[in-house]
C-alpha positions as CSV (number, residue, x, y, z in Angstrom):
1,M,10.3,-15.0,-27.0
2,P,6.9,-13.8,-25.6
3,K,6.9,-10.2,-24.7
4,I,5.7,-9.3,-21.2
5,L,4.8,-5.6,-20.8
6,I,4.4,-4.3,-17.2
7,V,2.5,-1.0,-16.9
8,G,3.8,0.9,-13.9
9,G,7.0,0.5,-11.8
10,G,5.6,0.9,-8.3
11,Y,5.5,-1.8,-5.6
12,A,3.6,-4.4,-7.6
13,G,5.3,-3.7,-10.9
14,F,8.8,-3.5,-9.4
15,Y,8.5,-6.8,-7.5
16,T,6.9,-8.5,-10.5
17,A,9.8,-7.5,-12.7
18,L,12.4,-8.3,-9.9
19,K,11.0,-11.8,-9.4
20,L,10.6,-12.5,-13.1
21,E,14.3,-11.7,-13.5
22,K,15.1,-14.3,-10.8
23,W,12.7,-17.0,-12.0
24,L,12.6,-16.8,-15.8
25,R,15.1,-19.0,-17.6
26,P,17.4,-17.4,-20.2
27,G,15.4,-16.8,-23.4
28,E,12.0,-17.7,-21.8
29,A,10.5,-14.2,-22.1
30,E,11.4,-10.6,-22.7
31,V,10.2,-8.2,-20.0
32,T,9.6,-4.4,-20.4
33,V,8.5,-2.0,-17.6
34,V,6.9,1.3,-18.7
35,E,7.1,3.8,-15.9
36,P,7.5,7.7,-16.2
37,L,9.7,7.9,-13.1
38,P,13.2,6.2,-13.0
39,Y,12.5,4.9,-9.5
40,M,10.0,3.1,-7.2
41,T,8.9,5.2,-4.2
42,Y,8.6,3.4,-0.8
43,Q,5.6,5.4,0.2
44,P,5.5,4.4,3.9
45,F,8.7,6.5,4.3
46,L,7.1,9.7,2.9
47,P,6.0,11.1,6.3
48,E,9.6,10.6,7.7
49,V,11.0,12.2,4.5
50,A,8.7,15.2,5.1
51,A,9.9,15.4,8.7
52,G,13.6,15.3,7.8
53,S,14.2,11.8,9.4
54,I,15.1,10.1,6.1
55,E,17.1,11.4,3.2
56,P,14.7,11.7,0.2
57,R,16.9,9.7,-2.2
58,H,17.1,6.8,0.3
59,A,13.3,6.4,0.1
60,V,13.3,5.6,-3.6
61,V,14.8,2.6,-5.5
62,S,16.4,2.9,-8.9
63,L,14.7,0.8,-11.5
64,R,17.7,0.7,-13.9
65,R,20.1,-0.2,-11.1
66,H,18.2,-3.1,-9.8
67,L,16.3,-4.4,-12.8
68,R,19.3,-5.1,-15.0
69,K,17.7,-7.8,-17.2
70,T,14.5,-5.7,-17.8
71,R,14.0,-3.1,-20.5
72,I,13.0,0.2,-18.8
73,V,10.9,2.7,-20.8
74,A,10.7,6.1,-19.2
75,A,7.2,7.1,-20.4
76,K,3.5,6.7,-19.6
77,V,1.1,4.1,-21.1
78,T,-1.8,6.3,-22.2
79,K,-3.9,3.6,-23.8
80,I,-4.3,-0.2,-23.7
81,D,-5.8,-2.0,-26.6
82,H,-5.8,-5.6,-25.4
83,A,-7.9,-6.8,-28.4
84,G,-5.0,-5.8,-30.7
85,K,-2.4,-6.4,-28.0
86,T,-0.9,-2.9,-28.3
87,V,-0.3,0.0,-25.9
88,T,0.2,3.6,-26.7
89,I,3.3,4.9,-25.0
90,T,3.7,8.6,-24.4
91,P,7.2,9.9,-23.4
92,A,7.8,13.2,-21.6
93,A,9.6,14.4,-24.8
94,G,9.0,13.3,-28.3
95,E,6.1,11.6,-30.1
96,P,3.9,8.8,-28.7
97,W,4.2,5.4,-30.3
98,E,2.4,2.1,-30.3
99,E,4.1,-1.1,-29.0
100,N,3.0,-4.7,-29.3
101,Y,3.0,-7.2,-26.5
102,D,2.0,-10.8,-25.9
103,I,1.2,-10.6,-22.1
104,I,0.3,-7.5,-20.2
105,V,0.6,-6.9,-16.5
106,V,-1.2,-3.8,-15.2
107,T,0.3,-2.5,-12.0
108,A,-0.2,1.3,-12.5
109,G,-1.0,2.0,-8.9
110,S,-3.2,4.8,-7.6
111,V,-3.4,8.6,-7.4
112,S,-4.8,10.9,-4.7
113,R,-8.6,11.1,-4.8
114,T,-10.0,14.5,-4.2
115,F,-13.4,16.1,-4.1
116,P,-14.6,19.4,-5.8
117,I,-13.9,21.5,-2.7
118,P,-13.1,25.1,-3.6
119,G,-9.4,25.8,-3.3
120,V,-8.2,22.3,-2.8
121,A,-6.9,21.7,-6.4
122,D,-5.0,25.0,-6.3
123,E,-3.8,25.2,-2.7
124,A,-3.3,21.6,-1.4
125,I,-0.5,19.1,-1.9
126,G,-0.7,15.3,-1.6
127,M,1.5,12.8,0.1
128,K,1.9,10.2,-2.6
129,S,5.3,11.0,-4.1
130,I,8.8,11.8,-3.0
131,E,8.6,15.2,-4.6
132,E,5.5,16.1,-2.5
133,A,7.2,15.0,0.7
134,M,10.3,17.0,-0.1
135,D,8.3,20.1,-0.9
136,V,6.4,19.8,2.4
137,R,9.6,19.6,4.4
138,D,11.1,22.6,2.6
139,R,7.9,24.6,3.0
140,I,7.8,24.1,6.7
141,L,11.5,25.1,7.1
142,D,11.0,28.1,4.8
143,N,7.9,29.2,6.7
144,F,9.8,29.0,10.0
145,E,12.5,31.2,8.5
146,K,10.0,33.8,7.4
147,A,8.0,33.7,10.6
148,S,11.1,34.2,12.7
149,T,11.5,37.7,11.3
150,M,7.8,38.7,11.8
151,A,5.9,40.3,14.7
152,P,3.0,38.2,16.0
153,G,0.0,38.6,13.8
154,P,-2.3,37.0,11.2
155,E,0.5,36.5,8.6
156,R,2.8,34.8,11.0
157,D,0.0,32.6,12.2
158,R,-0.8,31.6,8.6
159,L,2.8,30.6,8.0
160,L,2.9,28.4,11.1
161,T,-0.4,26.7,10.6
162,T,-0.4,23.2,9.0
163,V,-3.6,21.4,8.0
164,V,-3.9,17.7,7.1
165,V,-7.1,16.4,5.6
166,G,-7.8,12.7,6.2
167,G,-7.4,10.6,9.3
168,G,-6.2,7.3,7.8
169,F,-2.8,5.8,8.3
170,A,-1.1,8.2,5.8
171,G,-2.8,11.2,7.3
172,I,-2.0,10.4,11.0
173,E,1.6,9.5,10.2
174,T,2.1,12.7,8.3
175,F,0.4,14.7,10.9
176,G,2.3,13.2,13.8
177,E,5.7,13.4,12.1
178,L,5.3,17.0,11.1
179,R,4.2,18.0,14.6
180,S,7.3,16.3,15.9
181,F,9.4,18.0,13.3
182,A,8.0,21.5,14.0
183,S,8.5,21.0,17.8
184,S,12.1,20.1,17.2
185,L,12.7,23.3,15.2
186,L,11.6,25.6,18.0
187,K,15.0,25.5,19.8
188,Y,16.6,27.0,16.7
189,Y,14.1,30.0,16.6
190,P,14.2,31.7,20.0
191,G,11.4,34.1,19.0
192,L,8.9,31.3,18.4
193,T,7.2,29.0,20.9
194,I,5.0,25.9,20.5
195,D,2.0,28.1,21.1
196,D,2.8,29.9,17.9
197,T,2.5,26.8,15.8
198,H,-0.9,25.3,14.9
199,F,-1.6,21.8,13.6
200,H,-5.1,20.7,12.6
201,L,-6.2,17.3,11.2
202,I,-9.7,17.2,9.6
203,E,-11.5,13.8,9.5
204,A,-15.1,13.4,8.2
205,M,-15.7,10.2,10.2
206,G,-16.1,9.8,13.9
207,R,-12.8,8.1,14.4
208,I,-9.2,7.9,13.0
209,M,-7.1,4.9,11.8
210,P,-9.8,2.3,11.2
211,E,-7.0,-0.3,10.9
212,V,-6.4,-0.2,14.7
213,S,-8.7,-0.7,17.6
214,L,-10.8,2.1,19.0
215,K,-8.7,2.1,22.2
216,T,-5.5,2.5,20.2
217,S,-7.0,5.3,18.1
218,L,-8.1,7.2,21.2
219,W,-4.6,6.9,22.6
220,V,-3.3,8.5,19.4
221,I,-5.8,11.4,19.6
222,K,-4.8,12.0,23.3
223,N,-1.1,11.8,22.6
224,L,-1.4,14.3,19.7
225,A,-3.5,16.7,21.8
226,E,-0.8,16.7,24.5
227,R,1.6,17.8,21.8
228,Q,-0.7,20.6,20.7
229,A,-1.9,18.9,17.5
230,Y,-5.6,18.9,17.2
231,I,-8.0,16.5,15.4
232,H,-11.4,17.6,14.2
233,L,-13.6,14.5,14.0
234,E,-16.9,14.4,12.1
235,T,-15.8,17.5,10.4
236,Q,-15.5,18.3,6.7
237,L,-13.4,20.8,4.8
238,T,-15.8,23.0,2.9
239,S,-13.4,25.5,1.4
240,A,-9.6,26.3,1.1
241,L,-9.7,29.3,-1.2
242,D,-6.5,31.3,-1.0
243,G,-5.5,29.2,2.0
244,R,-8.5,30.3,4.1
245,I,-9.8,27.1,5.8
246,E,-13.5,26.8,6.3
247,L,-14.9,23.8,8.2
248,S,-18.4,22.3,8.3
249,T,-18.4,23.3,12.0
250,G,-18.2,27.0,11.1
251,E,-14.6,27.3,12.3
252,T,-12.3,29.3,10.0
253,F,-8.6,30.1,10.0
254,E,-5.8,30.5,7.5
255,S,-3.0,28.1,6.5
256,D,0.0,28.2,4.2
257,L,0.3,24.4,4.1
258,I,-2.7,22.1,3.3
259,I,-1.9,18.4,2.9
260,W,-4.5,16.1,1.3
261,T,-4.4,12.4,2.4
262,A,-8.1,11.6,2.2
263,G,-8.1,8.5,0.0
264,V,-6.8,7.2,-3.3
265,M,-8.3,6.0,-6.6
266,A,-7.0,3.8,-9.4
267,N,-4.6,5.3,-11.9
268,P,-6.7,7.0,-14.6
269,V,-4.9,5.1,-17.3
270,I,-7.3,2.3,-16.6
271,R,-10.1,4.4,-18.2
272,N,-8.4,4.1,-21.6
273,T,-8.5,0.4,-22.0
274,D,-10.8,-2.4,-23.2
275,L,-10.0,-4.5,-20.2
276,P,-12.9,-5.1,-17.8
277,V,-13.2,-2.5,-15.0
278,E,-15.4,-2.6,-11.9
279,E,-17.7,0.1,-10.6
280,R,-15.0,1.9,-8.6
281,G,-12.8,2.2,-11.7
282,R,-10.4,-0.6,-10.8
283,L,-9.2,-3.5,-13.0
284,R,-11.3,-6.6,-12.4
285,V,-9.0,-9.5,-11.4
286,Q,-9.7,-12.9,-9.7
287,A,-7.8,-14.3,-6.8
288,D,-4.9,-15.7,-8.9
289,L,-4.4,-12.1,-10.3
290,R,-5.6,-12.9,-13.9
291,V,-7.9,-10.3,-15.4
292,V,-11.5,-11.6,-15.5
293,G,-14.6,-10.3,-17.4
294,D,-18.2,-11.4,-17.7
295,D,-17.2,-14.3,-19.9
296,G,-14.4,-15.5,-17.8
297,V,-10.6,-15.1,-17.7
298,V,-9.2,-12.6,-20.2
299,P,-6.2,-14.4,-21.8
300,D,-2.7,-12.9,-21.3
301,A,-3.8,-10.1,-19.0
302,W,-2.8,-9.8,-15.3
303,G,-3.2,-7.1,-12.6
304,A,-2.1,-6.3,-9.1
305,G,-1.7,-3.5,-6.6
306,D,-3.9,-0.4,-6.0
307,V,-5.1,-0.3,-9.7
308,S,-6.8,-3.7,-9.3
309,A,-9.7,-5.0,-7.3
310,V,-8.1,-8.1,-5.8
311,P,-10.4,-10.4,-3.8
312,D,-9.4,-10.8,-0.2
313,L,-9.8,-14.5,0.5
314,T,-9.4,-13.9,4.3
315,G,-12.8,-12.3,4.3
316,K,-11.6,-9.2,6.1
317,G,-11.1,-6.9,3.2
318,V,-13.2,-3.8,2.6
319,G,-16.1,-4.8,0.4
320,G,-14.4,-8.2,-0.1
321,Y,-11.3,-6.8,-1.7
322,C,-7.7,-6.2,-0.5
323,V,-7.2,-2.7,0.8
324,P,-4.8,-0.5,-1.3
325,N,-1.6,-0.6,0.8
326,A,2.1,-1.5,0.4
327,Q,1.7,-4.7,2.4
328,H,-0.6,-6.2,-0.3
329,A,1.0,-4.7,-3.3
330,V,4.5,-6.1,-2.6
331,R,3.1,-9.6,-1.9
332,Q,0.8,-9.5,-4.9
333,G,3.7,-8.5,-7.2
334,K,5.6,-11.6,-6.0
335,R,2.6,-13.9,-6.4
336,L,1.9,-12.5,-9.9
337,A,5.4,-13.2,-11.0
338,A,5.3,-16.7,-9.7
339,N,1.9,-17.3,-11.4
340,L,3.1,-15.8,-14.7
341,V,6.1,-18.1,-14.8
342,A,3.9,-21.1,-13.9
343,S,1.5,-20.1,-16.7
344,L,4.3,-19.9,-19.3
345,R,5.3,-23.4,-18.3
346,G,1.9,-24.8,-18.5
347,E,1.2,-25.0,-14.8
348,L,-1.8,-23.7,-12.9
349,P,-1.6,-20.3,-11.0
350,I,-2.1,-20.1,-7.3
351,D,-4.6,-17.8,-5.6
352,Y,-3.2,-14.8,-3.7
353,F,-3.9,-15.2,0.0
354,H,-2.4,-13.0,2.7
355,K,-3.5,-12.5,6.3
356,N,-2.9,-9.1,7.7
357,A,0.5,-9.0,9.4
358,G,-0.7,-6.2,11.6
359,A,-0.6,-2.4,11.4
360,V,2.3,-0.3,12.6
361,A,2.7,3.5,12.4
362,G,5.1,6.2,13.5
363,I,3.5,9.4,14.7
364,G,6.6,11.3,15.6
365,L,10.1,10.7,16.9
366,Y,10.1,7.9,19.5
367,I,6.3,7.5,19.3
368,G,4.5,4.7,17.5
369,V,1.5,2.4,17.5
370,F,1.1,-1.3,16.6
371,Q,-2.0,-3.4,16.2
372,K,-2.3,-7.1,15.6
373,G,-5.8,-8.4,16.3
374,K,-6.7,-7.4,19.8
375,V,-3.1,-6.7,20.8
376,G,-2.2,-3.0,20.7
377,I,1.1,-1.5,21.6
378,T,1.8,2.2,21.9
379,G,4.8,4.4,22.6
380,L,8.6,3.8,22.2
381,I,8.4,0.0,21.7
382,A,5.8,0.4,18.9
383,W,8.1,3.1,17.3
384,F,11.0,0.6,17.3
385,M,8.7,-2.0,15.7
386,H,7.7,0.6,13.1
387,R,11.2,1.4,12.1
388,G,12.4,-2.1,12.2
389,Y,9.6,-3.4,10.0
390,H,9.8,-0.7,7.4
391,G,13.6,-0.5,7.5
392,L,13.7,-4.2,6.5
393,A,10.7,-4.0,4.1
394,I,12.1,-1.4,1.7
395,P,13.5,-3.3,-1.3
396,M,17.2,-4.0,-1.8
397,W,19.9,-4.3,0.8
398,E,21.8,-1.2,-0.3
399,R,18.7,0.9,0.4
400,K,18.1,-0.8,3.8
401,A,21.7,0.0,4.7
402,R,21.3,3.7,3.7
403,V,18.1,4.1,5.7
404,F,19.5,2.5,8.9
405,T,22.7,4.5,8.6
406,N,20.6,7.7,8.2
407,W,18.7,6.9,11.4
408,I,21.8,6.1,13.4
409,L,23.5,9.4,12.3
410,N,20.3,11.3,13.2
411,F,20.4,9.7,16.7
412,F,23.7,11.4,17.4
413,W,23.4,14.6,15.3
414,K,19.7,15.1,15.1
415,R,17.6,15.7,12.0
416,D,19.0,17.8,9.2
417,I,17.2,21.2,9.3
418,V,18.5,22.7,6.0
419,G,15.6,23.5,3.6
420,I,16.6,24.1,0.0
421,I,13.6,26.1,-1.1
422,A,15.5,27.7,-4.0
423,R,15.4,24.3,-5.8
424,D,12.0,25.4,-7.2
425,N,13.7,28.1,-9.1
426,P,17.4,27.2,-9.2
427,R,18.4,29.8,-11.8
428,A,17.0,32.7,-9.8
429,W,20.4,33.7,-8.1
430,F,22.3,33.4,-11.4
431,A,19.6,35.2,-13.5
432,E,19.4,38.1,-11.0
433,F,23.0,39.2,-11.5
434,A,23.7,37.9,-15.1
435,T,24.7,40.6,-17.6
436,R,22.4,40.8,-20.6
437,P,22.8,42.4,-24.0
438,R,21.3,45.9,-24.2
439,P,18.2,46.3,-26.3
440,A,18.9,47.0,-30.0
441,A,17.6,50.6,-29.8
442,E,19.8,51.3,-26.8
443,A,22.9,49.7,-28.3
444,A,22.8,51.5,-31.6
445,P,25.1,54.6,-31.5
446,A,23.5,58.0,-32.2
447,T,24.7,60.0,-35.3
448,A,27.6,62.2,-34.3
449,P,27.3,65.9,-35.0
450,K,30.0,67.4,-37.3
451,S,32.9,69.0,-35.6
452,P,33.6,72.8,-36.0
453,A,36.8,72.0,-37.9
454,T,35.0,70.0,-40.5
455,S,32.4,72.7,-40.9
456,K,35.1,75.4,-41.5
457,Q,36.8,73.3,-44.1
458,T,33.6,72.8,-45.9
459,V,32.8,76.5,-45.8
460,G,36.3,77.4,-47.0
461,A,36.0,75.0,-49.8
462,G,32.8,76.6,-50.9
463,K,34.4,80.1,-51.1
464,K,37.1,78.8,-53.3
């Protein structure tokens, strides 16, 4: 059987494997997914995970549970040699090895794109993984606990100041959800008021959320300002050393939580390959998702998702390419699987074509925005549209059921406000009180002095 190797188990990789399981005949091909994580993360839910509205495990989908006919390899692909049709696979533990394939599908996704701003690499956190969203939630809860025991002052202000860098969809959703979360916490901390909490979003451009109309984006800015969450437009972060925020406007303040959402870039694995890459570091593919070079289609190589530069045939893509979002990645994964099956059976692949279904976002509990063409909806109705769309869009019915159940329970009993900050060092409590062996020097008994009786006996023996 031909061996199909899928690099990455995110949206595009998961859906490619899922549909191949459905459409391939028994014995038609062997499919392997190489992914370091045992799950696919539904990233549109990360802001709600950070805000305590969704249980973290409900926002991820187990690969092994739902890809039962696919071989799952928990490791990273660190090199692709398509000329020799081999990849180098590097596991978290153990030695790397090379593996052969017949057909490769590159769906390695993207990572946060940062700039060399002092302090960002050491102080900031992204919003691309479930682990980051969980940490943000626990940090906010822990900071509230600490601040509640402090007198007003610079240290308390630092703990209650949150900064988000980037005014795209991910940044605005994160910003709005966290503002909503922090406001809901105040009733549990009588010594704190909304004036004690500070939320700042920094955006280098002159507007936010380019996917929606200017009118809708201005409504979002006004709504957030009414909730005491402030957006700095045409402003750049110039330094974040030791949590001290310095802006291009000259404004400075301190923050204990800096969240970076200012763009993504193709997974760096694509740098270690002989497959053709375009100027922005993405895999070059044509509209049918086959990899293409200067000399035409590269045989047996396919790509989709954020790691690939997929032409947008609607003519509305940025630079002529599909924007890196879940809406495209999911659909590209399904199209890639269909085209791959067609190719195996000697049929022609079909070009990927998708008109934007609209943009929907949640910016806090009961507050949302929706944009489809010139139609913009804001407020409660848009929030229901946001939850309805994403609740149904997350893969697998068992996950949909868990998410909707979580939302229903939250409606009656509110969001869970327990932060488990000790998970970063779970052995601390045990290690603090565990009994340890004494050092060897302490444990060795000292030489006992001779007793008086023994001395007398010795003396007496000498006299005899």
